[in-house]
N, C-alpha and C positions, 0 to 999 in steps of 0.2 A: 600612618598616625594611629596609635592604639589608644584605647580609652581605659585608664586605670582609675575607677571610682571618680572622685571629683576632679582629678587631674587627667588631662588628655596627654598621654605620655608616650615617648618612644622607648626603645631599648636603652638600658642603662649604660650606654657606651661612654658617657661623660662622668660616670660616678666617681672614678678615682681622681679625675681632674678637679671635680668639685671639692673633694676632701682636702686636696692639697692647696688650692688657690681660690676656692669659692666659685660661685656662680653669679652671673649678671642677670638681673631681672629687668626685662623690657616690658613696660606697660604700653601697649600699642593700640591697634584699632584704627590707625590713620595711615596715610601714605608714608609719612615720615617714619612711623613705627615699622612699617614693612621694609623700608629701605634700611633702617638700622639693623633689623633682623638679618636681612640678606647679607650685609657687609660683615657683621660680626660672626655670623655662622660660617661664612666662607673663610674667615681668618682663624677659625678654630676656637673662638671664645666660647666657653661653656655657658649655655643660655637656658633660662626659663622665661616664657612669654605669657603675659596675662592680657586677655581681651574680654570684652563684655558680652559679645554675641557669637553665635555659631557662624554667622556670616563672615565676621572678621577672622575667625579661626580657619574657615574654608579658604579664604584668600591667602592666608599664610601657608596653608597646606599645599596649595598649588605651587608655591615657590620652593618649599623645603618639606620633604616627606617625613623626615625623622626628627621632628622638633617637639620639645616638651612645651605644651600649651595648656594653660588653665583657662577654662571658659566660664564666664559668669561674673557678675558684679560682686565686689568685695567691700566689706567695711574694714575699719582699722584692724580689728582682731583677725579678719580673714587674710589681710595682707601680711600681718605678722606671722600667721601660721604658714603661709606660703613661703615667706622669707626664711623661716626657721627650717622648714621641711627640706628646702633645696639649698641650704647653706649659702644663701645669697649674701654677697659682700658689697655689692654696688647695685644701685637701681637707676635706670634711665627712664625717665617719665616722658613719653612721646605722645601723650594724650592731646586731644583737640584743644586749641587755645581757649575755648569756652568751658572746658571741663574742670572748672576751678575746684569744685567740691571733691572730685576724685583726686586731684593733685594734692589738696590740703590733707585729705585722709591718708594718702600714701606717704606724704611727708611726715605726718605724725608717727606713722608706723616705723619709718626708718629712723626717726629721732629717738624713739623709745628703745630701739635695738642698737642704736649707735653705729649705723652703717652708712656708707656713702649714698648720696642722693643728688642727681642732676636732673633738672627740668629743662627740656628743650622746647622752646616755643617758636613755631615757625614765624618768619617775619611777616609783619603786616603788609597788606597790598594797598593800603589807603595812601594816596598821595594827591596833592592838589591838581596836577595835570590830568589825572584820570577823570576828574569830575568837572572839567571845563565845559563839557557839552551835554550835561545831564542835570536834571533837577534832582537833588539829593537831600535827604533828611537823615540826621544822625540821632539815634535813640539810645538811651542809657540801658534799656532792657526791653523785654517783650511787651510789657504793658504800655510803655511809652510808644513803641512802634505801632501798637494797635490804635493809640490815640491819633497819631499822624495819619494812619490809614483811614480812620473814621472821617477825618476832615476831607481827605482826598476823595473818598467815595461819595460824600455829600455833594461834591461838585459835579458828580457824574450821574446823579439820579439812580436809575435802575440799570445803567449800562456798566459793563466791565466787571472785572474780578480782581481779587487780591491774590497775587501769585506768590506762594510761600516756598522759599528755597532753604528753609531753616531746619529741615528734618521733622521728625515726628514727636520728639520729646515734649515740646511746649504746645502741641496742638490743643490740649484742653483750654489753655489761656486764649488762643485765637478764637476757638469755637464759642467761648463764653463772651468775648468782648466785640466780636465782629459778626456780621450776618453770615451764618454758616453756609448758605447756598451760594454765596459769592466768593467762597474760598476755593482756590486751586492749590493742591499740595503736591510737591515733588518730593518723594521719599524713596528710600532704598527698596528694592524688590524683595522684601523679606516679610515673613508672616507677622512678626511683632509690629512692624510699621503699619501693615494693613489692618491688624486688629485695633491698633490705636486709632486709626481713621474711623473704623466702625464704631468704636466707643464714643467718638465725637460727632457721630451722625454725618460724617463725610461720605457722600455717595460715590459709587464707582466712577461716574463720569467726572468727578472732581479730583481723582487720584491719578498721578503720573508716577508709576513705580519703575524707576530707572536708576542705573548705576552711573554716577558722574566720574570725573568732572566733565563738563560740556563745553564745546567751543562756541564762538560767537554765533555761527550759523545755526547750530542746533538750538541755542537759547532763543534766537529770534523766531525760529519756527514754532517753538512751544509757547512763547509769550504771545505771538500773534494768534495761533490756533485757539488758545484759551482766553482770548480777549482781555489780556491783563491791563488794568487801569493803574495798578501800582504793584511794585515788586518789593518784597521784604527779604532781606538776606543778612548774612553775617560776614564779618571780615575773616574768612577762612584762609587768607593768604593766596599767593599766586598758585601754589600747588593745589589748592582747593577750588580753582576755577572762578575766584572772585572777580578778577579783572575782566574775564569774558562776559560775566553777567552784567557788569556795569556798562561795558561797551555795547552790548546788545540793547540794553535799556536806552542808551543814548541814541543809537541809530533808529530806534522805534519811537523816540520821544516819550518814553514812559518814565514817570518819576520812580525813584528807588529809595527805599528806607533801609539804612544800614544800622543794625544793632551793634553797638561798639563792644569791644572786648572788655570783659570784666577785669577789675583790678585784682592782682594777686595779693593775698592778705597774710600769708604766713611770714612772720618776722624773720625766721631763720632759713626760710626756703631759699635754696641756692638757684639763682637764675644765671644763665650764661650771659656774658656781654653780647651786645648786638652783633659785634663783628665775628663772633664765634659761630660758624655755621655747623650743620649737623656733621659734616665730614670731619671737621676738626675734633669734635667731641668723640666721634667713633675712633679716630686715630689714637686719641689718648687712651681709650679703653683697650684697644688692641695692644698698645705698648704695656699696659698694666697687666694684661693676661697673655703673656707670650705662649705660643702653642708648643714650644719645645721646653 
């Protein structure tokens, strides 16, 4: 993987193909995105991949060594520049279900340039049976999750912690609305996440820097070790380890707060029907970009 200025780029082996039939832009950074890259690359589809972090780029680089990757967060103009530079004719948005702002920004860029856009959202893992044996609260957003957590902490005096499995992005909100010393944060083992923890006065003994997803046993070990009184999570789907977190909480009799998925708000944004899984979408793309 070579670095050509702002674009992490391979040899231009796909250049002629791009001129003739265009390129597919995959906006990745998730397990779904990596699966899409793996399948489409193997099928010979010309690709450019956009990820927000070096960590996500490194994971892709472990799978495919000669892949065009743009690293860094982009605004609408940035996406338009990337699309134009690489002659992108279709965009596959595989960002996290909670990355609504990124998806809306990307959609506006594709609409302005009149190119294809498909948003794949991994299926929700929330179902009634999963919550039969656990106390669960559903919050509309991070602030409401903190309100639930405040009530639950009040019942436990000075005992127990709030175990956050929601990443580092919203840590400033948690640190402002909840007792900082009672927070335990599980984040990716990357510098940006640790720096965010430091800015929020999260101490080293409150940080679990590990790459998930985690099985039920590992979740139970961590929840117990850090004396979790309440767990806050998001519906990241089965692929994100959501089910295992809920089951671990149930087995330990720990209440869990689930921040619900935000509503998609782009009127013209193309969402796939629920029955269309990722493999179906990828098959359509492969047929649209034959290797011969």
